[in-house]
N, CA, C, O and the ligand as a Tripos MOL2 file, in Angstrom:
@<TRIPOS>MOLECULE
protein
  245   243    62     0     0
PROTEIN
NO_CHARGES

@<TRIPOS>ATOM
      1 N         -31.8630  -20.1040  -60.8830 N.3       1 MET1
      2 CA        -31.5040  -19.7460  -59.5060 C.3       1 MET1
      3 C         -32.2470  -20.6450  -58.5360 C.2       1 MET1
      4 O         -32.8400  -21.6480  -58.9330 O.2       1 MET1
      5 N         -32.2120  -20.2860  -57.2750 N.am      2 PHE2
      6 CA        -32.7380  -21.1670  -56.2510 C.3       2 PHE2
      7 C         -33.3490  -20.3280  -55.1320 C.2       2 PHE2
      8 O         -33.0950  -19.1270  -55.0360 O.2       2 PHE2
      9 N         -34.1410  -20.9590  -54.3040 N.am      3 MET3
     10 CA        -34.5740  -20.3100  -53.0660 C.3       3 MET3
     11 C         -34.1940  -21.2180  -51.9140 C.2       3 MET3
     12 O         -34.0390  -22.4280  -52.0800 O.2       3 MET3
     13 N         -34.0460  -20.6110  -50.7380 N.am      4 PHE4
     14 CA        -33.6060  -21.3920  -49.5940 C.3       4 PHE4
     15 C         -34.0560  -20.6880  -48.3260 C.2       4 PHE4
     16 O         -34.4920  -19.5380  -48.3630 O.2       4 PHE4
     17 N         -33.9460  -21.3860  -47.2050 N.am      5 THR5
     18 CA        -34.2960  -20.7790  -45.9340 C.3       5 THR5
     19 C         -33.0250  -20.3190  -45.2410 C.2       5 THR5
     20 O         -31.9560  -20.9070  -45.4110 O.2       5 THR5
     21 N         -33.1590  -19.2710  -44.4650 N.am      6 HIS6
     22 CA        -32.0040  -18.6960  -43.7850 C.3       6 HIS6
     23 C         -32.4200  -18.2040  -42.4080 C.2       6 HIS6
     24 O         -33.4540  -17.5540  -42.2530 O.2       6 HIS6
     25 N         -31.6060  -18.5210  -41.4170 N.am      7 ASP7
     26 CA        -31.8490  -18.0100  -40.0730 C.3       7 ASP7
     27 C         -31.2400  -16.6200  -39.9810 C.2       7 ASP7
     28 O         -30.0220  -16.4750  -39.8780 O.2       7 ASP7
     29 N         -32.0750  -15.6120  -40.0170 N.am      8 CYS8
     30 CA        -31.5870  -14.2400  -40.0190 C.3       8 CYS8
     31 C         -30.9810  -13.8870  -38.6650 C.2       8 CYS8
     32 O         -31.5450  -14.2000  -37.6170 O.2       8 CYS8
     33 N         -29.8230  -13.2320  -38.7040 N.am      9 SER9
     34 CA        -29.1430  -12.8580  -37.4680 C.3       9 SER9
     35 C         -29.7100  -11.5740  -36.8830 C.2       9 SER9
     36 O         -29.3810  -11.2090  -35.7540 O.2       9 SER9
     37 N         -30.5480  -10.8940  -37.6310 N.am     10 ALA10
     38 CA        -31.1050   -9.6240  -37.1710 C.3      10 ALA10
     39 C         -32.5010   -9.8130  -36.5700 C.2      10 ALA10
     40 O         -32.7540   -9.3820  -35.4450 O.2      10 ALA10
     41 N         -33.4060  -10.4550  -37.3170 N.am     11 CYS11
     42 CA        -34.7720  -10.6140  -36.8160 C.3      11 CYS11
     43 C         -34.9600  -11.9700  -36.1430 C.2      11 CYS11
     44 O         -36.0260  -12.2510  -35.5960 O.2      11 CYS11
     45 N         -33.9130  -12.8210  -36.1830 N.am     12 ASP12
     46 CA        -33.9250  -14.1030  -35.4810 C.3      12 ASP12
     47 C         -35.0780  -14.9930  -35.9380 C.2      12 ASP12
     48 O         -35.6820  -15.7070  -35.1380 O.2      12 ASP12
     49 N         -35.3680  -14.9390  -37.2220 N.am     13 ARG13
     50 CA        -36.4020  -15.7840  -37.7850 C.3      13 ARG13
     51 C         -35.8150  -16.5860  -38.9400 C.2      13 ARG13
     52 O         -34.8290  -16.1930  -39.5640 O.2      13 ARG13
     53 N         -36.4500  -17.7140  -39.2010 N.am     14 THR14
     54 CA        -36.0760  -18.4760  -40.3890 C.3      14 THR14
     55 C         -36.9070  -17.9580  -41.5510 C.2      14 THR14
     56 O         -38.1280  -18.1090  -41.5870 O.2      14 THR14
     57 N         -36.2220  -17.3520  -42.4830 N.am     15 GLN15
     58 CA        -36.9040  -16.7020  -43.5900 C.3      15 GLN15
     59 C         -36.6600  -17.4590  -44.8790 C.2      15 GLN15
     60 O         -35.6010  -18.0540  -45.0840 O.2      15 GLN15
     61 N         -37.6570  -17.4240  -45.7390 N.am     16 LEU16
     62 CA        -37.4850  -17.9950  -47.0700 C.3      16 LEU16
     63 C         -36.9190  -16.9090  -47.9850 C.2      16 LEU16
     64 O         -37.5090  -15.8450  -48.1730 O.2      16 LEU16
     65 N         -35.7700  -17.2190  -48.5330 N.am     17 ILE17
     66 CA        -35.0750  -16.2340  -49.3620 C.3      17 ILE17
     67 C         -35.2880  -16.5700  -50.8310 C.2      17 ILE17
     68 O         -35.0250  -17.6870  -51.2760 O.2      17 ILE17
     69 N         -35.7620  -15.5920  -51.5620 N.am     18 PHE18
     70 CA        -36.0170  -15.7770  -52.9860 C.3      18 PHE18
     71 C         -34.8560  -15.2190  -53.8110 C.2      18 PHE18
     72 O         -34.1250  -14.3350  -53.3640 O.2      18 PHE18
     73 N         -34.7060  -15.7450  -54.9990 N.am     19 PRO19
     74 CA        -33.6200  -15.2600  -55.8620 C.3      19 PRO19
     75 C         -33.6530  -13.7570  -56.0740 C.2      19 PRO19
     76 O         -32.6030  -13.1330  -56.2240 O.2      19 PRO19
     77 N         -34.8280  -13.1710  -56.0880 N.am     20 SER20
     78 CA        -34.9400  -11.7350  -56.3420 C.3      20 SER20
     79 C         -34.3710  -10.9130  -55.2030 C.2      20 SER20
     80 O         -34.1070   -9.7210  -55.3650 O.2      20 SER20
     81 N         -34.1790  -11.5450  -54.0370 N.am     21 MET21
     82 CA        -33.6470  -10.8280  -52.8780 C.3      21 MET21
     83 C         -32.1250  -10.8800  -52.8370 C.2      21 MET21
     84 O         -31.4950  -10.1510  -52.0710 O.2      21 MET21
     85 N         -31.5520  -11.7170  -53.6400 N.am     22 ILE22
     86 CA        -30.1030  -11.9060  -53.6190 C.3      22 ILE22
     87 C         -29.4200  -10.7750  -54.3740 C.2      22 ILE22
     88 O         -29.7720  -10.4510  -55.5090 O.2      22 ILE22
     89 N         -28.4470  -10.1930  -53.7200 N.am     23 THR23
     90 CA        -27.7570   -9.0550  -54.3200 C.3      23 THR23
     91 C         -26.3800   -9.4320  -54.8480 C.2      23 THR23
     92 O         -25.7570   -8.6730  -55.5890 O.2      23 THR23
     93 N         -25.9160  -10.6070  -54.4600 N.am     24 GLY24
     94 CA        -24.5960  -11.0060  -54.9500 C.3      24 GLY24
     95 C         -24.3260  -12.4590  -54.6550 C.2      24 GLY24
     96 O         -24.9250  -13.0380  -53.7490 O.2      24 GLY24
     97 N         -23.4250  -13.0530  -55.4180 N.am     25 ALA25
     98 CA        -23.0380  -14.4430  -55.1980 C.3      25 ALA25
     99 C         -21.5810  -14.6090  -55.5830 C.2      25 ALA25
    100 O         -21.1320  -14.1380  -56.6280 O.2      25 ALA25
    101 N         -20.8490  -15.2980  -54.7040 N.am     26 THR26
    102 CA        -19.4320  -15.5320  -54.9670 C.3      26 THR26
    103 C         -19.1380  -17.0130  -54.8260 C.2      26 THR26
    104 O         -19.4660  -17.6340  -53.8160 O.2      26 THR26
    105 N         -18.5250  -17.5590  -55.8370 N.am     27 ARG27
    106 CA        -18.1620  -18.9790  -55.7640 C.3      27 ARG27
    107 C         -16.8860  -19.1470  -54.9560 C.2      27 ARG27
    108 O         -15.8960  -18.4500  -55.1810 O.2      27 ARG27
    109 N         -16.9230  -20.0860  -54.0080 N.am     28 THR28
    110 CA        -15.7390  -20.4180  -53.2320 C.3      28 THR28
    111 C         -15.5370  -21.9230  -53.3040 C.2      28 THR28
    112 O         -16.3680  -22.6460  -53.8550 O.2      28 THR28
    113 N         -14.4380  -22.3840  -52.7480 N.am     29 ASP29
    114 CA        -14.1730  -23.8210  -52.7450 C.3      29 ASP29
    115 C         -15.2210  -24.5730  -51.9360 C.2      29 ASP29
    116 O         -15.5120  -25.7360  -52.2150 O.2      29 ASP29
    117 N         -15.7850  -23.9060  -50.9360 N.am     30 ALA30
    118 CA        -16.7540  -24.5520  -50.0580 C.3      30 ALA30
    119 C         -18.1710  -24.4820  -50.6070 C.2      30 ALA30
    120 O         -19.0720  -25.1450  -50.0930 O.2      30 ALA30
    121 N         -18.3690  -23.6880  -51.6400 N.am     31 GLY31
    122 CA        -19.7090  -23.5380  -52.1800 C.3      31 GLY31
    123 C         -19.9120  -22.1260  -52.6930 C.2      31 GLY31
    124 O         -18.9600  -21.4410  -53.0670 O.2      31 GLY31
    125 N         -21.1500  -21.7040  -52.7060 N.am     32 THR32
    126 CA        -21.4690  -20.3660  -53.1790 C.3      32 THR32
    127 C         -21.8810  -19.4960  -52.0010 C.2      32 THR32
    128 O         -22.8310  -19.8130  -51.2850 O.2      32 THR32
    129 N         -21.1650  -18.4050  -51.8080 N.am     33 GLN33
    130 CA        -21.5300  -17.4670  -50.7610 C.3      33 GLN33
    131 C         -22.4140  -16.3960  -51.3600 C.2      33 GLN33
    132 O         -22.0050  -15.6610  -52.2580 O.2      33 GLN33
    133 N         -23.6300  -16.3190  -50.8500 N.am     34 VAL34
    134 CA        -24.5850  -15.3680  -51.3960 C.3      34 VAL34
    135 C         -24.8240  -14.2530  -50.3920 C.2      34 VAL34
    136 O         -24.8230  -14.4850  -49.1830 O.2      34 VAL34
    137 N         -25.0270  -13.0610  -50.8890 N.am     35 THR35
    138 CA        -25.4110  -11.9330  -50.0630 C.3      35 THR35
    139 C         -26.8220  -11.5090  -50.4770 C.2      35 THR35
    140 O         -27.1600  -11.5040  -51.6600 O.2      35 THR35
    141 N         -27.6230  -11.1610  -49.5000 N.am     36 PHE36
    142 CA        -29.0100  -10.8060  -49.7930 C.3      36 PHE36
    143 C         -29.5430   -9.9380  -48.6670 C.2      36 PHE36
    144 O         -28.9040   -9.7590  -47.6300 O.2      36 PHE36
    145 N         -30.7310   -9.4060  -48.9040 N.am     37 GLU37
    146 CA        -31.3770   -8.5830  -47.8960 C.3      37 GLU37
    147 C         -32.5870   -9.3260  -47.3650 C.2      37 GLU37
    148 O         -33.4730   -9.7280  -48.1190 O.2      37 GLU37
    149 N         -32.6060   -9.5010  -46.0370 N.am     38 CYS38
    150 CA        -33.7110  -10.2040  -45.3870 C.3      38 CYS38
    151 C         -34.9910   -9.3960  -45.5230 C.2      38 CYS38
    152 O         -34.9640   -8.2130  -45.8620 O.2      38 CYS38
    153 N         -36.1270  -10.0610  -45.2510 N.am     39 TRP39
    154 CA        -37.4310   -9.3940  -45.2550 C.3      39 TRP39
    155 C         -37.4350   -8.2260  -44.2820 C.2      39 TRP39
    156 O         -38.1660   -7.2560  -44.4790 O.2      39 TRP39
    157 N         -36.6180   -8.3130  -43.2270 N.am     40 CYS40
    158 CA        -36.5800   -7.2490  -42.2260 C.3      40 CYS40
    159 C         -35.6660   -6.1140  -42.6720 C.2      40 CYS40
    160 O         -35.6040   -5.0740  -42.0150 O.2      40 CYS40
    161 N         -34.9630   -6.3020  -43.7710 N.am     41 GLY41
    162 CA        -34.1250   -5.2410  -44.3000 C.3      41 GLY41
    163 C         -32.6590   -5.3690  -43.9390 C.2      41 GLY41
    164 O         -31.8370   -4.5600  -44.3670 O.2      41 GLY41
    165 N         -32.3290   -6.3830  -43.1510 N.am     42 ALA42
    166 CA        -30.9480   -6.5490  -42.7240 C.3      42 ALA42
    167 C         -30.1440   -7.2610  -43.8120 C.2      42 ALA42
    168 O         -30.6120   -8.2430  -44.3880 O.2      42 ALA42
    169 N         -28.9480   -6.7730  -44.0930 N.am     43 PRO43
    170 CA        -28.0790   -7.4680  -45.0350 C.3      43 PRO43
    171 C         -27.5630   -8.7520  -44.4090 C.2      43 PRO43
    172 O         -27.1280   -8.7640  -43.2570 O.2      43 PRO43
    173 N         -27.6160   -9.8290  -45.1770 N.am     44 GLN44
    174 CA        -27.2190  -11.1380  -44.6720 C.3      44 GLN44
    175 C         -26.3150  -11.8300  -45.6910 C.2      44 GLN44
    176 O         -26.3230  -11.5060  -46.8780 O.2      44 GLN44
    177 N         -25.5430  -12.7820  -45.1950 N.am     45 THR45
    178 CA        -24.7870  -13.6390  -46.0990 C.3      45 THR45
    179 C         -25.0400  -15.0860  -45.7100 C.2      45 THR45
    180 O         -25.3110  -15.3810  -44.5460 O.2      45 THR45
    181 N         -24.9540  -15.9650  -46.6540 N.am     46 ALA46
    182 CA        -25.1220  -17.3850  -46.3920 C.3      46 ALA46
    183 C         -24.2440  -18.1650  -47.3470 C.2      46 ALA46
    184 O         -24.0570  -17.7920  -48.5050 O.2      46 ALA46
    185 N         -23.7070  -19.2650  -46.8240 N.am     47 LEU47
    186 CA        -22.8670  -20.1070  -47.6560 C.3      47 LEU47
    187 C         -23.6630  -21.3270  -48.0960 C.2      47 LEU47
    188 O         -24.1210  -22.1190  -47.2720 O.2      47 LEU47
    189 N         -23.8170  -21.4610  -49.3750 N.am     48 ARG48
    190 CA        -24.5350  -22.6000  -49.9180 C.3      48 ARG48
    191 C         -23.5160  -23.6340  -50.3560 C.2      48 ARG48
    192 O         -22.8530  -23.4690  -51.3800 O.2      48 ARG48
    193 N         -23.3930  -24.7040  -49.5760 N.am     49 SER49
    194 CA        -22.4110  -25.7300  -49.9190 C.3      49 SER49
    195 C         -22.8550  -26.4700  -51.1740 C.2      49 SER49
    196 O         -24.0400  -26.7230  -51.3930 O.2      49 SER49
    197 N         -21.8910  -26.7960  -51.9620 N.am     50 ALA50
    198 CA        -22.1830  -27.4850  -53.2080 C.3      50 ALA50
    199 C         -22.5720  -28.9300  -52.9280 C.2      50 ALA50
    200 O         -21.7790  -29.6980  -52.3840 O.2      50 ALA50
    201 N         -23.7780  -29.2920  -53.2940 N.am     51 ALA51
    202 CA        -24.2400  -30.6540  -53.0830 C.3      51 ALA51
    203 C         -23.5530  -31.5930  -54.0500 C.2      51 ALA51
    204 O         -23.1790  -31.2110  -55.1580 O.2      51 ALA51
    205 N         -23.3950  -32.8220  -53.6110 N.am     52 LYS52
    206 CA        -22.7470  -33.8030  -54.4740 C.3      52 LYS52
    207 C         -23.5490  -34.0020  -55.7450 C.2      52 LYS52
    208 O         -24.7630  -34.2040  -55.7170 O.2      52 LYS52
    209 N         -22.8510  -33.9410  -56.8340 N.am     53 GLY53
    210 CA        -23.5070  -34.1960  -58.1100 C.3      53 GLY53
    211 C         -24.2540  -32.9910  -58.6550 C.2      53 GLY53
    212 O         -24.8090  -33.0340  -59.7530 O.2      53 GLY53
    213 N         -24.2620  -31.9130  -57.8750 N.am     54 GLU54
    214 CA        -25.0350  -30.7490  -58.3040 C.3      54 GLU54
    215 C         -24.5250  -30.1910  -59.6280 C.2      54 GLU54
    216 O         -25.2910  -29.7530  -60.4860 O.2      54 GLU54
    217 N         -23.2140  -30.2260  -59.7580 N.am     55 ASN55
    218 CA        -22.6200  -29.6120  -60.9400 C.3      55 ASN55
    219 C         -22.3430  -30.6190  -62.0520 C.2      55 ASN55
    220 O         -21.7220  -30.2980  -63.0660 O.2      55 ASN55
    221 N         -22.8130  -31.8260  -61.8390 N.am     56 ARG56
    222 CA        -22.5510  -32.8360  -62.8570 C.3      56 ARG56
    223 C         -23.3750  -32.5230  -64.1000 C.2      56 ARG56
    224 O         -24.5760  -32.2620  -64.0280 O.2      56 ARG56
    225 N         -22.7270  -32.5550  -65.1840 N.am     57 GLU57
    226 CA        -23.4100  -32.2560  -66.4310 C.3      57 GLU57
    227 C         -24.0850  -33.5150  -66.9830 C.2      57 GLU57
    228 O         -23.5720  -34.6270  -66.8610 O.2      57 GLU57
    229 N         -25.2180  -33.3050  -67.5770 N.am     58 MET58
    230 CA        -25.8930  -34.4180  -68.2110 C.3      58 MET58
    231 C         -25.1800  -34.7480  -69.5110 C.2      58 MET58
    232 O         -24.9310  -33.8840  -70.3530 O.2      58 MET58
    233 N         -24.8630  -36.0220  -69.6430 N.am     59 VAL59
    234 CA        -24.1680  -36.4450  -70.8510 C.3      59 VAL59
    235 C         -25.0540  -37.4430  -71.5950 C.2      59 VAL59
    236 O         -25.4670  -38.4610  -71.0400 O.2      59 VAL59
    237 N         -25.3210  -37.1490  -72.7940 N.am     60 ALA60
    238 CA        -26.1380  -38.0670  -73.5980 C.3      60 ALA60
    239 C         -25.3420  -39.3090  -73.9540 C.2      60 ALA60
    240 O         -24.2420  -39.2290  -74.5010 O.2      60 ALA60
    241 N         -25.9270  -40.4760  -73.6300 N.am     61 ALA61
    242 CA        -25.2460  -41.7270  -73.9500 C.3      61 ALA61
    243 C         -25.5330  -42.0660  -75.4090 C.2      61 ALA61
    244 O         -25.0600  -43.0860  -75.9100 O.2      61 ALA61
    245 ZN        -34.2630  -10.5940  -40.8850 Zn       62 ZN62
@<TRIPOS>BOND
     1     1     2 1
     2     2     3 1
     3     3     4 2
     4     3     5 am
     5     5     6 1
     6     6     7 1
     7     7     8 2
     8     7     9 am
     9     9    10 1
    10    10    11 1
    11    11    12 2
    12    11    13 am
    13    13    14 1
    14    14    15 1
    15    15    16 2
    16    15    17 am
    17    17    18 1
    18    18    19 1
    19    19    20 2
    20    19    21 am
    21    21    22 1
    22    22    23 1
    23    23    24 2
    24    23    25 am
    25    25    26 1
    26    26    27 1
    27    27    28 2
    28    27    29 am
    29    29    30 1
    30    30    31 1
    31    31    32 2
    32    31    33 am
    33    33    34 1
    34    34    35 1
    35    35    36 2
    36    35    37 am
    37    37    38 1
    38    38    39 1
    39    39    40 2
    40    39    41 am
    41    41    42 1
    42    42    43 1
    43    43    44 2
    44    43    45 am
    45    45    46 1
    46    46    47 1
    47    47    48 2
    48    47    49 am
    49    49    50 1
    50    50    51 1
    51    51    52 2
    52    51    53 am
    53    53    54 1
    54    54    55 1
    55    55    56 2
    56    55    57 am
    57    57    58 1
    58    58    59 1
    59    59    60 2
    60    59    61 am
    61    61    62 1
    62    62    63 1
    63    63    64 2
    64    63    65 am
    65    65    66 1
    66    66    67 1
    67    67    68 2
    68    67    69 am
    69    69    70 1
    70    70    71 1
    71    71    72 2
    72    71    73 am
    73    73    74 1
    74    74    75 1
    75    75    76 2
    76    75    77 am
    77    77    78 1
    78    78    79 1
    79    79    80 2
    80    79    81 am
    81    81    82 1
    82    82    83 1
    83    83    84 2
    84    83    85 am
    85    85    86 1
    86    86    87 1
    87    87    88 2
    88    87    89 am
    89    89    90 1
    90    90    91 1
    91    91    92 2
    92    91    93 am
    93    93    94 1
    94    94    95 1
    95    95    96 2
    96    95    97 am
    97    97    98 1
    98    98    99 1
    99    99   100 2
   100    99   101 am
   101   101   102 1
   102   102   103 1
   103   103   104 2
   104   103   105 am
   105   105   106 1
   106   106   107 1
   107   107   108 2
   108   107   109 am
   109   109   110 1
   110   110   111 1
   111   111   112 2
   112   111   113 am
   113   113   114 1
   114   114   115 1
   115   115   116 2
   116   115   117 am
   117   117   118 1
   118   118   119 1
   119   119   120 2
   120   119   121 am
   121   121   122 1
   122   122   123 1
   123   123   124 2
   124   123   125 am
   125   125   126 1
   126   126   127 1
   127   127   128 2
   128   127   129 am
   129   129   130 1
   130   130   131 1
   131   131   132 2
   132   131   133 am
   133   133   134 1
   134   134   135 1
   135   135   136 2
   136   135   137 am
   137   137   138 1
   138   138   139 1
   139   139   140 2
   140   139   141 am
   141   141   142 1
   142   142   143 1
   143   143   144 2
   144   143   145 am
   145   145   146 1
   146   146   147 1
   147   147   148 2
   148   147   149 am
   149   149   150 1
   150   150   151 1
   151   151   152 2
   152   151   153 am
   153   153   154 1
   154   154   155 1
   155   155   156 2
   156   155   157 am
   157   157   158 1
   158   158   159 1
   159   159   160 2
   160   159   161 am
   161   161   162 1
   162   162   163 1
   163   163   164 2
   164   163   165 am
   165   165   166 1
   166   166   167 1
   167   167   168 2
   168   167   169 am
   169   169   170 1
   170   170   171 1
   171   171   172 2
   172   171   173 am
   173   173   174 1
   174   174   175 1
   175   175   176 2
   176   175   177 am
   177   177   178 1
   178   178   179 1
   179   179   180 2
   180   179   181 am
   181   181   182 1
   182   182   183 1
   183   183   184 2
   184   183   185 am
   185   185   186 1
   186   186   187 1
   187   187   188 2
   188   187   189 am
   189   189   190 1
   190   190   191 1
   191   191   192 2
   192   191   193 am
   193   193   194 1
   194   194   195 1
   195   195   196 2
   196   195   197 am
   197   197   198 1
   198   198   199 1
   199   199   200 2
   200   199   201 am
   201   201   202 1
   202   202   203 1
   203   203   204 2
   204   203   205 am
   205   205   206 1
   206   206   207 1
   207   207   208 2
   208   207   209 am
   209   209   210 1
   210   210   211 1
   211   211   212 2
   212   211   213 am
   213   213   214 1
   214   214   215 1
   215   215   216 2
   216   215   217 am
   217   217   218 1
   218   218   219 1
   219   219   220 2
   220   219   221 am
   221   221   222 1
   222   222   223 1
   223   223   224 2
   224   223   225 am
   225   225   226 1
   226   226   227 1
   227   227   228 2
   228   227   229 am
   229   229   230 1
   230   230   231 1
   231   231   232 2
   232   231   233 am
   233   233   234 1
   234   234   235 1
   235   235   236 2
   236   235   237 am
   237   237   238 1
   238   238   239 1
   239   239   240 2
   240   239   241 am
   241   241   242 1
   242   242   243 1
   243   243   244 2
@<TRIPOS>SUBSTRUCTURE
     1 MET1         2 RESIDUE 1 A MET
     2 PHE2         6 RESIDUE 1 A PHE
     3 MET3        10 RESIDUE 1 A MET
     4 PHE4        14 RESIDUE 1 A PHE
     5 THR5        18 RESIDUE 1 A THR
     6 HIS6        22 RESIDUE 1 A HIS
     7 ASP7        26 RESIDUE 1 A ASP
     8 CYS8        30 RESIDUE 1 A CYS
     9 SER9        34 RESIDUE 1 A SER
    10 ALA10       38 RESIDUE 1 A ALA
    11 CYS11       42 RESIDUE 1 A CYS
    12 ASP12       46 RESIDUE 1 A ASP
    13 ARG13       50 RESIDUE 1 A ARG
    14 THR14       54 RESIDUE 1 A THR
    15 GLN15       58 RESIDUE 1 A GLN
    16 LEU16       62 RESIDUE 1 A LEU
    17 ILE17       66 RESIDUE 1 A ILE
    18 PHE18       70 RESIDUE 1 A PHE
    19 PRO19       74 RESIDUE 1 A PRO
    20 SER20       78 RESIDUE 1 A SER
    21 MET21       82 RESIDUE 1 A MET
    22 ILE22       86 RESIDUE 1 A ILE
    23 THR23       90 RESIDUE 1 A THR
    24 GLY24       94 RESIDUE 1 A GLY
    25 ALA25       98 RESIDUE 1 A ALA
    26 THR26      102 RESIDUE 1 A THR
    27 ARG27      106 RESIDUE 1 A ARG
    28 THR28      110 RESIDUE 1 A THR
    29 ASP29      114 RESIDUE 1 A ASP
    30 ALA30      118 RESIDUE 1 A ALA
    31 GLY31      122 RESIDUE 1 A GLY
    32 THR32      126 RESIDUE 1 A THR
    33 GLN33      130 RESIDUE 1 A GLN
    34 VAL34      134 RESIDUE 1 A VAL
    35 THR35      138 RESIDUE 1 A THR
    36 PHE36      142 RESIDUE 1 A PHE
    37 GLU37      146 RESIDUE 1 A GLU
    38 CYS38      150 RESIDUE 1 A CYS
    39 TRP39      154 RESIDUE 1 A TRP
    40 CYS40      158 RESIDUE 1 A CYS
    41 GLY41      162 RESIDUE 1 A GLY
    42 ALA42      166 RESIDUE 1 A ALA
    43 PRO43      170 RESIDUE 1 A PRO
    44 GLN44      174 RESIDUE 1 A GLN
    45 THR45      178 RESIDUE 1 A THR
    46 ALA46      182 RESIDUE 1 A ALA
    47 LEU47      186 RESIDUE 1 A LEU
    48 ARG48      190 RESIDUE 1 A ARG
    49 SER49      194 RESIDUE 1 A SER
    50 ALA50      198 RESIDUE 1 A ALA
    51 ALA51      202 RESIDUE 1 A ALA
    52 LYS52      206 RESIDUE 1 A LYS
    53 GLY53      210 RESIDUE 1 A GLY
    54 GLU54      214 RESIDUE 1 A GLU
    55 ASN55      218 RESIDUE 1 A ASN
    56 ARG56      222 RESIDUE 1 A ARG
    57 GLU57      226 RESIDUE 1 A GLU
    58 MET58      230 RESIDUE 1 A MET
    59 VAL59      234 RESIDUE 1 A VAL
    60 ALA60      238 RESIDUE 1 A ALA
    61 ALA61      242 RESIDUE 1 A ALA
    62 ZN62       245 GROUP 0 **** ****
């Protein structure tokens, strides 16, 4: 999993979100939409765009 920062719409702070706080994740064409609970207790969603090459599999030459 991953951690990332999120600008919370409830407490108006940039919070560091840990994987343990994430309650759900949905893959979309634009990336992964994650739902989580902020440190302040507010439910939040964030769209994590898929970075180029992120899903590239390592291939042994
Ligand atoms: Zn918050």
